Legacy VTK file of the C-alpha trace (Angstrom):
# vtk DataFile Version 3.0
C-alpha trace
ASCII
DATASET POLYDATA
POINTS 114 float
18.961 -17.720 0.292
15.382 -16.800 -0.427
13.129 -19.646 -1.479
9.481 -19.510 -2.517
7.421 -22.693 -2.603
3.970 -22.607 -4.175
1.419 -25.353 -3.563
-2.286 -26.089 -3.610
-2.940 -26.323 -7.325
-4.875 -29.095 -8.985
-7.638 -30.051 -11.377
-11.047 -28.561 -10.683
-14.286 -28.161 -12.594
-15.692 -24.826 -13.695
-17.157 -23.045 -10.704
-14.908 -24.820 -8.249
-12.455 -23.411 -5.727
-8.819 -23.813 -4.795
-6.552 -22.194 -2.249
-2.945 -21.678 -3.202
-0.146 -21.216 -0.695
3.234 -19.531 -1.045
5.628 -20.452 1.726
8.797 -18.418 2.001
12.153 -18.961 3.615
15.057 -16.555 3.833
12.761 -13.541 3.818
10.193 -12.112 6.204
7.067 -11.701 4.097
5.422 -9.305 6.546
8.039 -6.703 5.662
7.312 -6.650 1.949
4.503 -6.507 -0.546
3.795 -9.791 -2.263
1.957 -10.837 -5.382
0.552 -13.793 -7.243
1.193 -14.239 -10.942
0.072 -16.767 -13.493
1.313 -17.992 -16.826
-0.855 -19.840 -19.274
0.691 -21.904 -22.105
2.052 -19.627 -24.784
1.277 -16.517 -22.762
3.349 -14.058 -20.791
3.372 -14.210 -17.027
0.720 -11.821 -15.727
0.083 -10.185 -12.396
-3.049 -11.498 -10.673
-3.116 -9.961 -7.207
-0.978 -7.990 -4.789
-0.970 -7.428 -1.041
1.105 -4.798 0.724
2.601 -4.966 4.192
-0.478 -3.216 5.617
-2.856 -5.744 4.098
-4.047 -3.582 1.248
-4.903 -5.582 -1.857
-5.291 -5.110 -5.596
-6.528 -7.480 -8.287
-6.430 -7.892 -11.998
-9.776 -7.076 -13.545
-10.203 -10.647 -14.733
-10.156 -12.072 -11.187
-11.671 -9.251 -9.136
-14.528 -10.524 -7.004
-13.453 -14.150 -7.428
-9.926 -14.283 -5.998
-8.700 -13.159 -2.587
-5.075 -12.678 -1.623
-4.139 -12.853 2.046
-1.149 -13.454 4.254
-0.373 -15.202 7.528
2.682 -13.476 8.932
3.109 -16.055 11.679
3.442 -18.774 9.042
5.386 -16.544 6.641
2.909 -17.577 3.966
0.791 -15.811 1.368
-2.423 -17.340 0.074
-4.648 -17.008 -2.963
-8.218 -18.151 -2.505
-9.744 -18.768 -5.916
-13.494 -19.159 -6.255
-15.801 -19.473 -9.252
-12.937 -20.785 -11.327
-13.181 -20.616 -15.092
-11.258 -22.471 -17.815
-9.478 -19.183 -18.551
-7.877 -19.401 -15.109
-5.891 -22.454 -16.185
-2.215 -21.615 -15.731
0.838 -22.145 -13.591
0.615 -19.842 -10.588
3.640 -18.219 -8.964
4.285 -15.842 -6.101
6.877 -13.080 -5.951
7.065 -9.416 -5.033
5.178 -6.931 -7.227
8.527 -6.012 -8.784
9.566 -9.638 -9.389
12.652 -9.187 -7.263
12.882 -12.700 -5.867
13.974 -15.922 -7.454
10.944 -17.658 -8.941
9.663 -20.854 -7.389
8.482 -23.853 -9.354
4.899 -22.669 -9.411
1.749 -24.715 -8.962
-0.448 -25.896 -11.823
-4.121 -24.975 -11.823
-6.322 -26.650 -14.402
-9.998 -25.788 -14.724
-12.073 -28.129 -16.839
-15.204 -26.996 -18.663
LINES 1 115
114 0 1 2 3 4 5 6 7 8 9 10 11 12 13 14 15 16 17 18 19 20 21 22 23 24 25 26 27 28 29 30 31 32 33 34 35 36 37 38 39 40 41 42 43 44 45 46 47 48 49 50 51 52 53 54 55 56 57 58 59 60 61 62 63 64 65 66 67 68 69 70 71 72 73 74 75 76 77 78 79 80 81 82 83 84 85 86 87 88 89 90 91 92 93 94 95 96 97 98 99 100 101 102 103 104 105 106 107 108 109 110 111 112 113
């Protein structure tokens, strides 16, 4: 059974940084594209960043230049480095494939104070 576990969230001030981790079991992440999503209160879940199995990346316009998605195939983990955080980045962050084909994890809360 595939399981995704997100971690690394927290409370940070505007301009701060966090690194999120997505650890997977039951699936080999190196064989598939992966993505980070976020959902703010009252909002739909939105795609933030993707990484394919060759390491190619894409980002939502709102985070381009501030966030970096990466993967460590040996650890079967995908990361999201978030720099220059803004209050608008406050949300619960999730990982999944770009087509949302896996069971969602519990997510990790990111709160950016102004």
